[in-house]
C-alpha positions in Angstrom: 110.2 61.5 65.7 113.8 61.3 63.7 113.5 59.7 60.2 115.6 58.3 57.6 115.7 59.1 53.9 113.0 57.3 53.2 110.9 59.3 55.3 110.7 56.1 57.7 111.8 56.9 61.4 115.5 55.7 62.3 114.1 52.7 64.4 111.4 51.9 62.0 112.8 48.2 61.8 112.5 47.9 65.3 109.2 49.8 66.1 106.6 48.9 63.2 103.9 51.4 63.8 104.0 54.8 64.0 103.7 57.0 67.4 100.6 59.1 68.1 100.5 62.5 66.6 100.3 63.9 70.1 103.4 62.2 71.0 104.9 63.2 68.1 104.2 66.9 68.5 105.3 66.5 72.5 108.2 65.2 71.2 109.2 67.9 68.7 111.8 70.4 70.2 112.9 72.1 66.3 111.5 75.0 67.2 113.6 75.6 70.2 116.9 73.6 69.4 117.4 74.8 65.8 119.6 77.8 67.2 122.0 75.1 68.1 122.8 75.0 64.3 125.9 76.2 64.3 127.2 74.3 66.9 125.6 70.7 65.4 127.4 71.5 62.2 130.7 72.6 63.7 130.6 69.5 66.1 129.7 67.2 63.3 132.6 68.2 60.9 135.1 67.9 63.8 133.4 64.7 63.9 133.7 63.4 60.5 137.2 64.7 60.3 138.6 62.5 63.4 136.6 59.6 61.9 138.6 60.3 58.6 142.4 60.8 60.5 141.6 57.2 62.6 140.6 55.7 59.1 137.3 54.7 60.1 136.0 56.6 56.9 137.5 57.5 54.0 138.6 61.0 52.9 136.0 60.9 49.9 133.3 60.2 52.1 134.4 63.0 54.6 135.0 65.4 51.8 131.3 64.8 51.0 129.9 65.1 54.6 131.9 68.0 54.7 130.7 70.2 51.9 127.8 69.1 52.6 127.4 70.5 55.9 128.6 73.9 54.9 126.0 73.9 52.0 123.2 73.1 55.2 124.6 76.0 57.2 124.9 78.4 54.2 121.2 77.7 53.7 120.0 77.9 57.1 122.0 81.2 57.5 120.4 82.4 54.3 116.7 81.5 55.6 116.3 79.0 52.4 116.5 76.1 54.9 112.9 74.6 55.9 112.9 73.0 59.4 110.5 70.2 59.9 108.7 69.0 62.7 108.5 65.6 61.4 112.4 65.5 62.1 111.8 66.2 65.6 115.2 67.6 66.6 118.0 70.0 64.7 120.5 67.3 64.4 117.7 64.9 62.7 116.8 68.1 60.8 120.5 68.5 59.6 121.0 65.0 58.9 118.0 64.1 56.9 119.0 67.3 54.5 122.6 65.9 54.4 120.7 62.6 52.8 119.4 64.6 49.9 122.3 66.4 49.6 124.7 63.6 49.0 123.1 60.2 49.4 123.8 57.4 51.4 127.4 58.7 52.4 125.3 60.9 55.1 125.1 57.8 57.2 128.3 57.9 58.2 128.0 60.9 59.8 126.8 58.8 63.2 129.4 56.2 63.3 131.0 56.1 66.6 128.5 58.8 67.9 125.1 59.1 69.7 122.4 62.0 69.8 123.6 61.8 73.8 126.7 63.1 73.4 125.8 65.0 70.5 123.6 67.4 71.9 125.9 67.6 74.9 128.3 69.1 73.0 126.2 71.4 70.7 124.9 72.7 74.2 128.2 73.3 76.0 129.5 74.9 72.4 126.3 77.2 72.7 126.8 78.2 76.0 130.3 79.1 76.0 129.2 81.4 73.3 126.5 82.7 75.4 128.8 83.2 78.3 131.1 85.3 76.4 128.4 87.4 75.2 127.1 88.2 78.6 130.5 88.8 79.6 130.8 91.3 77.0 127.8 93.4 78.0 128.5 93.4 81.4 131.7 94.7 80.8 130.2 97.5 78.6 127.6 98.2 81.8 130.4 98.5 84.3 132.9 100.9 81.5 129.5 102.9 81.9 129.4 103.0 85.5 132.8 103.8 85.7 132.6 107.0 83.2 129.6 107.9 85.5 131.2 107.3 88.8 134.2 109.5 87.6 132.2 112.5 87.0 130.8 112.3 90.1 133.1 111.9 93.1 132.3 114.8 94.5 128.6 114.4 94.6 127.2 114.1 98.0 124.3 111.9 98.5 123.0 110.2 101.8 123.9 106.3 102.3 120.6 104.5 103.6 119.9 101.4 105.7 116.1 100.8 105.6 115.8 103.4 103.5 116.6 106.2 106.2 119.4 108.2 105.9 122.6 106.7 107.4 125.7 108.4 106.6 127.1 110.7 103.9 128.4 108.9 100.9 129.8 109.8 97.4 127.6 109.4 94.8 130.5 107.7 93.1 131.1 105.1 95.9 127.4 104.1 95.9 127.9 103.4 92.2 131.1 101.4 92.7 129.4 99.0 94.7 127.4 97.6 91.7 130.7 97.6 90.0 131.7 95.0 92.1 128.3 93.3 91.9 128.9 92.8 88.0 132.6 91.8 88.6 131.7 89.2 90.9 128.8 88.1 88.0 131.6 88.3 85.4 133.8 86.0 87.8 130.9 83.7 88.0 131.0 83.5 83.9 134.6 82.8 84.0 134.3 80.0 86.6 131.9 78.5 84.2 134.3 77.8 81.8 136.1 74.8 84.0 133.0 72.5 83.2 132.3 73.9 80.1 135.6 73.1 78.6 135.3 69.2 79.0 134.3 67.9 75.9 131.6 65.3 75.8 132.0 64.0 72.4 132.8 60.3 72.3 131.2 59.3 75.1 128.2 57.9 72.8 124.9 57.0 73.9 126.4 56.0 77.8 129.3 53.7 77.5 131.7 55.2 74.9 132.3 53.3 71.5 134.1 50.3 70.3 135.4 52.7 67.5 139.1 53.7 67.7 138.2 57.2 67.8 140.7 60.2 69.4 138.8 62.1 71.8 141.8 64.4 72.1 141.6 65.5 68.7 137.9 66.7 68.6 139.2 68.0 71.9 141.8 70.2 70.3 139.2 71.0 67.3 136.3 72.2 69.2 138.1 74.6 71.7 137.8 72.3 74.9 140.8 71.8 77.2 140.1 68.0 78.0 137.6 65.6 77.4 135.2 64.3 79.7 136.3 61.2 82.3 133.1 59.3 82.7 131.1 58.4 79.7 127.9 57.8 82.1 128.1 60.7 83.8 128.5 62.7 80.4 125.1 62.0 79.0 123.7 62.7 82.6 125.5 65.7 83.4 123.4 69.2 83.6 125.5 70.7 86.3 126.9 73.4 83.2 123.3 73.8 82.6 122.6 74.9 86.8 126.0 76.9 86.7 124.6 78.8 84.3 121.4 79.4 84.9 122.4 80.4 88.7 124.7 82.7 87.3 122.1 84.7 85.0 120.0 84.5 87.9 122.3 86.3 90.3 123.1 88.7 87.7 119.6 89.0 86.8 119.0 90.1 90.9 122.0 92.6 90.5 120.2 94.2 87.9 116.6 94.1 89.7 118.6 96.2 93.0 120.0 98.6 90.5 116.6 99.1 88.5 114.6 99.5 92.1 117.4 101.8 93.2 117.3 104.0 90.4 113.2 103.7 90.6 113.4 105.0 94.3 115.8 107.8 93.7 113.5 108.9 90.4 110.4 108.9 92.8 109.0 111.8 93.8 109.9 111.4 97.4 113.4 111.2 96.6 113.9 113.4 93.4 117.3 112.3 93.7 117.8 111.8 89.7 116.2 113.0 86.3 115.1 110.2 83.7 115.6 111.3 80.2 112.3 111.0 77.9 114.4 108.2 76.1 113.6 105.9 79.0 110.3 106.7 80.3 106.7 106.2 79.1 103.7 108.3 79.6 100.0 107.5 81.1 96.7 106.7 79.1 95.4 109.3 81.6 97.2 111.1 83.3 99.3 114.0 81.4 101.8 115.1 83.8 102.9 111.5 84.0 106.6 110.3 83.2 107.1 106.6 84.5 110.2 104.8 84.6 108.7 101.9 82.8 112.2 100.2 81.7 113.4 100.2 85.1 110.2 98.3 86.1 110.6 95.7 83.3 114.4 95.3 84.7 113.3 94.7 88.1 110.2 92.2 87.0 112.3 90.0 84.4 114.5 88.5 87.5 111.4 86.6 88.8 111.4 84.7 85.5 114.9 83.7 85.5 114.7 82.4 89.0 111.8 80.2 88.0 113.6 78.6 85.1 116.5 77.9 87.6 114.0 76.2 89.9 112.6 74.2 86.9 115.7 72.8 85.8 116.7 71.9 89.5 113.2 70.2 89.7 113.7 68.4 86.4 117.0 66.7 87.6 115.9 65.9 91.5 115.9 62.4 91.8 116.6 62.0 87.8 118.9 58.5 87.7 121.9 57.9 85.2 122.0 58.6 82.5 119.7 59.7 79.7 115.9 60.8 80.2 113.7 62.8 77.9 113.2 64.9 80.7 116.2 66.6 80.2 115.0 67.8 76.6 113.6 71.1 78.3 116.8 72.4 79.5 117.8 74.2 76.0 114.0 75.9 76.3 114.7 77.0 79.7 118.1 77.8 79.2 117.4 80.3 75.9 114.7 81.8 78.0 117.0 82.7 80.8 119.7 83.9 78.3 117.6 85.8 76.0 116.0 87.7 79.3 119.7 88.7 80.8 120.9 89.7 77.3 117.8 92.2 76.9 118.0 93.2 80.4 121.7 93.7 80.1 121.2 96.0 77.0 118.4 98.2 78.5 120.5 98.6 81.5 123.3 100.1 79.7 120.4 102.6 78.0 119.3 103.5 81.4 122.5 104.4 82.5 123.6 106.5 79.8 120.3 108.6 79.8 120.1 109.7 83.9 121.4 112.4 85.5 121.9 113.5 89.4 120.3 116.0 90.4 123.1 117.0 93.1 121.5 119.8 94.6 118.7 117.2 95.9 121.3 114.7 97.0 123.0 117.5 98.8 119.7 118.8 100.5 118.5 114.8 101.3 122.3 114.1 102.7 121.7 116.8 105.7 118.9 115.5 106.9 118.2 112.8 109.2 121.4 113.7 111.6 123.3 111.9 109.3 126.5 112.6 111.1 125.9 111.6 114.1 127.9 108.3 113.8 131.2 110.8 113.0 130.2 112.8 116.6 130.5 109.1 118.4 133.9 108.7 116.6 135.3 112.1 117.3 134.5 111.3 121.2 136.1 107.9 121.3 139.4 109.4 119.8 139.5 112.6 121.3 137.9 112.1 124.6 138.9 108.5 125.7 135.1 107.2 126.0 134.1 103.4 125.0 132.1 103.8 121.9 129.2 102.6 123.7 129.5 105.5 125.8 130.2 107.6 122.7 127.0 106.5 121.4 124.7 107.4 124.2 126.4 110.7 124.5 125.4 111.4 121.0 121.9 110.0 121.2 121.7 112.5 123.7 122.5 115.2 121.4 120.8 114.0 118.6 117.6 113.6 120.9 118.2 117.5 121.9 118.4 118.9 118.2 115.6 116.8 116.9 113.2 118.5 120.1 114.7 121.7 119.0 114.0 121.2 115.6 117.6 121.7 114.4 120.2 119.9 112.5 123.4 118.8 114.0 125.7 121.5 112.3 123.6 124.1 113.6 123.9 123.3 117.2 126.3 125.7 118.8 129.0 124.7 121.0 127.6 126.0 124.2 124.8 124.0 123.2 126.9 120.8 122.6 129.0 121.4 126.1 125.5 121.5 127.8 125.5 117.7 127.4 129.0 117.2 127.1 131.5 119.9 128.7 134.6 118.6 127.6 134.2 119.1 124.0 136.0 121.6 122.0 135.7 123.8 119.1 136.9 121.5 116.4 134.0 119.1 117.2 131.9 121.7 114.8 134.3 120.7 111.8 132.7 116.9 112.4 129.3 117.8 111.0 130.9 118.8 107.3 129.6 116.4 105.0 132.9 116.2 103.1 134.8 116.2 106.4 132.4 112.9 107.1 133.3 111.4 103.6 136.9 112.1 103.6 137.8 110.5 107.3 136.1 107.1 106.1 139.9 106.6 104.9 139.9 102.0 105.6 140.3 100.3 102.6 137.0 100.0 100.5 135.3 103.1 102.7 133.9 106.2 100.6 136.7 108.8 101.0 137.1 110.9 97.7 141.0 109.5 97.6 140.0 105.7 98.0 137.7 106.5 95.2 140.1 107.6 93.0 142.2 105.1 93.3 139.6 102.1 93.0 138.4 104.0 89.9 141.9 104.4 88.3 142.2 100.6 89.5 139.1 99.6 87.5 139.8 101.7 84.4 143.1 99.5 84.3 141.4 96.4 84.1 138.4 97.6 81.9 140.6 99.9 79.3 
């Protein structure tokens, strides 16, 4: 429990008996929230500067507190600071040390402030910084994908539905799909800032304060956009936590999907990519094995972030206003999810830089499964006036014929095709060419080579 300079809890005048050891252990969060030391010190400095500006404390006291806080920050950075569980959390650990450094004047630091608004301020500042760090790592991954895509515009591969050959696409187009996913993740990170940029400092315990504080001053000083509107909601609000956890969960999901894609492509049955030795591991018994363990790590880690989001939702469900100790777990949940995604993004970038497409195998696989059947149906609609449903039936009959005779569509002769559809002309044979198929998909967002080039140029302007 939090204690003052005389090793008494700050509420010892009210509660005479010491808390049980079990309760003190349960209530101590210093091992988790010590990560907030920078934000806590920054918030406290801004707070006392405001108190001085409003003539609530003297300039002399303000200077002593600021000097002491800067010394504490230096001690922590130099690993000379001793975090103590008996002082409960990062806020009281810092305050306890401040008392030792400057004496009773340290007691002025908490004027017009509660730990309720203090911790929300620290937490929002930390998440803003973490939000920015994830955005930078996503940008790095996007740039890596764009580089690979730019080198593989002409690389032909099968596009899949149900893991079955569907239509031919460019590898670049496939990769750009993940750029779109990660761009949405970046947009979610940006959207998070709207709530994160509301300053909680000044809400105090839950009702505000009778002191003549200036919330606009601390808002500007701490880099927020505006102060929060309602002091009760301020200390109870964890929407910004849910937003951050949801963003992490969706981004982790996207990473899991691309990891699974690469695992499948690397499998012996597909053999579409080759992984560098830097990103594979061996087997304890099978000498020939090269296992894609990092990709499996990425695939599996997403589950933890989903669980953390659900944990936070469960904590908040049915929780009345305003502050309850249930909320203490929010930081551990957020730190776990952030650390997971931060690590996964670093590993993903390493993976992306260490695989090569097996272009010949991609082309070989793209020639299987009657992959240009839809092109034939489209041809019948455009050139012979058939409805698409009629063209679909005609094409299905042709596919059945090819399958029965164990030949590919591009191996069918014009005469064979005309047995099923007499009006077909010789130019029908061109539609079975994979490049022609890809280039015919000129609709905005389609896989034509020109579309892909334009999209890569567009992305490169964004991610210079």
